[in-house]
C-alpha positions in Angstrom: 179.5 69.1 129.2 179.1 65.6 130.7 182.7 65.7 131.9 182.2 69.1 133.5 179.1 67.9 135.3 180.9 64.8 136.6 183.9 66.8 137.8 181.6 69.4 139.3 179.8 66.8 141.5 176.5 67.2 139.7 176.1 63.5 139.0 174.5 61.1 141.5 174.6 57.3 141.7 172.3 55.8 139.0 169.1 54.2 140.3 167.6 50.9 139.1 164.1 50.8 137.6 162.7 50.1 141.1 164.0 53.3 142.4 166.9 52.2 144.5 170.7 52.3 144.2 172.2 48.8 143.7 175.9 49.2 142.8 176.1 45.5 141.8 173.5 46.1 139.1 174.4 49.6 138.0 177.4 51.6 139.1 177.2 54.7 136.9 176.6 58.3 137.9 173.9 60.4 136.3 171.8 63.5 136.2 168.4 63.9 134.6 167.4 67.2 133.2 163.9 68.7 133.0 165.0 71.6 130.8 164.9 74.2 133.6 168.5 73.8 134.8 171.1 76.2 133.5 173.2 73.2 132.1 170.2 72.0 130.1 170.5 74.8 127.6 173.6 73.1 126.2 171.5 70.0 125.5 168.7 71.8 123.6 170.3 71.6 120.0 170.9 67.9 120.5 167.4 67.3 121.9 165.8 69.1 119.0 167.9 67.3 116.4 167.1 63.9 117.9 163.4 64.7 118.3 163.3 65.7 114.6 164.9 62.4 113.6 162.6 60.3 115.8 159.5 62.1 114.6 160.7 61.4 111.0 161.1 57.8 111.9 157.5 57.7 113.0 156.3 58.6 109.5 158.5 55.9 107.8 158.6 53.0 110.3 155.7 50.6 110.1 156.0 49.8 113.8 155.7 53.5 114.8 153.0 54.7 112.3 150.1 56.3 114.2 152.1 56.5 117.5 152.5 59.9 119.0 155.9 60.0 120.6 157.0 62.6 123.2 160.5 63.1 124.4 161.3 62.6 128.1 163.9 64.5 130.1 167.4 63.4 129.0 169.9 61.7 131.3 173.7 62.4 131.3 175.6 59.5 132.5 179.2 58.7 133.4 180.7 55.3 134.0 183.9 56.1 135.9 186.2 53.3 134.7 187.3 50.6 137.1 185.0 48.1 135.4 181.9 50.2 135.9 178.9 48.6 134.2 175.1 48.3 134.0 173.7 44.8 134.1 171.2 43.6 131.4 167.9 45.4 131.7 164.9 46.7 129.7 163.7 50.3 129.4 160.1 49.7 130.2 156.8 51.3 129.2 155.8 53.9 128.4 159.3 54.2 126.7 159.0 53.2 123.1 162.4 54.4 121.7 165.7 54.8 123.4 168.4 57.1 121.9 172.0 57.2 123.2 174.6 59.7 122.1 178.2 58.9 123.1 180.6 61.7 124.1 183.9 59.8 124.2 186.8 61.0 122.1 189.6 58.6 121.1 187.8 55.5 122.4 189.8 52.3 121.9 187.2 49.6 121.3 189.7 46.9 122.3 191.1 48.3 125.5 188.5 50.7 126.9 185.5 48.3 126.9 182.2 49.9 127.9 180.3 48.6 124.9 176.5 48.8 124.7 175.4 45.2 124.5 172.0 44.8 122.8 169.9 41.6 122.8 167.2 42.6 120.4 165.2 39.3 120.7 166.8 37.8 117.6 169.0 35.5 119.5 172.1 37.5 118.4 174.1 39.9 120.4 175.1 43.3 119.0 178.0 45.2 120.6 178.3 48.9 120.0 181.4 50.8 121.1 180.7 54.2 122.7 182.7 56.3 120.3 182.4 60.1 120.1 179.2 61.4 118.3 177.8 57.9 117.7 174.0 57.9 118.1 172.3 54.6 118.8 168.5 54.2 118.5 166.7 51.1 119.5 163.3 49.8 120.6 162.6 50.2 124.3 160.3 47.9 126.3 160.6 44.2 126.3 161.9 44.0 122.7 165.5 45.0 123.5 167.3 43.9 126.5 170.6 45.8 126.9 173.6 46.3 129.2 176.8 48.3 129.5 179.8 46.1 129.5 182.5 46.9 132.1 184.5 50.0 131.1 188.1 50.7 131.8 188.0 54.4 131.5 185.5 57.2 132.0 182.6 56.7 129.6 180.1 59.5 128.9 176.7 59.5 127.2 173.4 61.3 126.9 170.3 59.1 126.9 167.0 60.3 125.5 163.7 58.3 125.7 160.6 58.8 123.6 157.3 57.6 125.1 154.0 56.7 123.8 152.1 60.0 124.5 148.7 58.3 124.6 149.9 55.6 127.0 151.5 58.4 129.2 148.1 60.2 129.3 146.4 56.9 130.3 148.9 56.2 133.1 148.6 59.7 134.4 144.8 59.4 134.5 145.0 56.1 136.4 147.5 57.6 138.9 145.2 60.6 139.5 142.2 58.3 139.9 144.1 56.2 142.5 144.9 59.4 144.4 141.2 60.3 144.7 
C-alpha cells in the first residue's frame, strides 16, 4: 500500500514539528490519513489490532494505568533512499505512545541502513532495523528521542500515535477559549 501511494504521487514532503519543510532535518515523504480517504480502508485492520494491543498495555503497564489513550490519524512514510533521514527529535505532547510498523521486505540491516535510532533516556542507544512486519512501540514525549538513520533504499512505514485523551480535551478547550 505504501509503495503504491508513493508511486502514485500521494505522498508529500514531511514537515517538521513546527509546521515547515526542512529537508536538512527531515527528507521523507508522507501522508496522514483521517480514515475518510479510500486508501485508509486498507489500514483499518492494522489500526484496530494496534489499538487493541495499546489498550491492553494500558491495563498492564504501571506508567499507563488510569490514562485514557486515543489513536491519532496514522501516517504512511517513505524515505526514498539516497541517504534519506530524519534528524533526532521527540514526538511531543499530547502523544504518549508511538507505534511504527515497517513494510520493507528483504531488508539488509548491514547495507540498507535506515535504522530507527532510539535514545530512551538511559544513556544507551538502541538501533532497530526496519524489517517487514516489525512493530516498534515506544514512549513519546521527552522520554524518547529518536531519529531515522540515513537509508540507502526506499524505506516504508506506518506510524501511529496514541494521545492522552484528557490532555487532548484540555488543549482543545484552551484553543477554543483563545478563539473567543
